[in-house]
C-alpha positions, 0 to 999 in steps of 0.5 A: 737796151738797158740791163734794167729793160732785158726781157727776162727768162720768165717773160719769155715764157710768158710770152710763148704761153700766151702766142700758143693759147693765142693760136689756138683760140684762133685755130679753134674759131676757124673750125667751128667757121667751118663746122668741124668743132665736133671733129677730131681736129678738134679733140686731137689736132687742138690738144697737139697744137697745144702739145707742140707749143707748149712743150717747146716753149724756151727754158722751162724745166719739162716739158711735161709740167708747162704743158699740163699746166696749159693744156689747164689754162686752155680748158678753163678758159674754154668755158668763158671764153669759147662758151663751152658748156661743161660736160663738153670740158669733162669729157674733152679734157682725158684727151687733151691731156693724153694728147699732151702727155704723148707728146711732151714725153719725148721731147723730154727724154730728149733733153735728158738724154743729150747725146741721143737725137729723138727729133725723128722719134718726135716728128714722127708721133706729131704726124701719127696724131696728126693723121689721127686729126683727120678723122670728122673733117671730110667723108673720107675719113670719116667712120661710119656714124650710125648705133643701135643698141639693143636690151632685154629685159623678162618683167613680171606682166602680162603682155596688156598691162605693159601695153597699158602702161608704156601707153601712159605719159612716161615717169622716169621717177628721180632714182637713175644710174650715176653716168646718166646723173653727167647728162642732162636729164627730163625735166618734164614727160608729156603726152600719151596713147599707142595709136600712130601719130600719138607723141611724147614730149621731153623737156630738157633743161641744162647749164652750160656751165653747171650752176649757170647758161640755162639752155631748155630744148625739147625731144618730140617723139611720134608713133610711126608704127603700132602692133599688139607686139610694135611700138616705134616712135620716130623723131619729130623735133630734138632741140635739146641740148644733148642733140649736141652729142648725138642724134636720135633717129627712133627709138622701138619696143618689142613684147614677146608674150612668155605665158599670162604673168611674163613678157619679154620687153626689147628696147631697141634705140637709134641714134647718130653719134655726132662726136670724133673720135670714134674710137673716145666718144663711140663706146661711152656714148653707148654705154650711156645709151644702154643705161638709158634704154635700161631706164626704159624699159623699168619705168615705161614699160614695167607696169607699177606695183 
């Protein structure tokens, strides 16, 4: 091979980056094939593969820089190649970057401190992160997914007026908390009544990539129990885009008359977390569902003045 035909260091770096991204793509495909794309194997294991491969790319000045650039490229490609929605990418990016930083930092330290071998430290970190990626892949490594959020408020209305309001077709209004604006919101509501078997239907419209890939779906709730102080809705159908992240189980309203003009309304929302790891996704989901419970009390149970 002549001097002019030699592969340059920059070409080698590009080759290894493409190789790592290709390996990550193959891993993603395997996870989807085995229905593990909601587990920690995707949200921790995949960034671990990317971080190890990118940070060890030959002749890079900074493992951290190479890893962060590679992570960004991988996340951007996931929208186009793997058709992931913007919500998934938005919430996956912090954990991807965090895993990348945890793996790349000791490698950079080892390069700067040539006299000290930190291979064992790097291997230990990678092993711990690898074990964390097992969550959700088996029953043994799965943290309980069932959750219940309970929110209570005192409404300045009689229990009779509150029940009449709940019996109407729901109207959530246009204003909603900033955090909930990230997620699909009901575009249309229908149904009414407080008898067993009465339904509420919420039509969701989502755009996977913010302005294209429109996805429509319905959440249908059916009353399974109705008393003067309790209305319980069970999920009859849910093919909305939110079903990719959590599985609704029931919605329960408890009414406690305090006096003629005040009623304590307690709204319980039960759901099943789908995404892993729990330490990352569970707090966000619980916060979002708690905001949703407050919205239900404010807009569905509170009589209009």
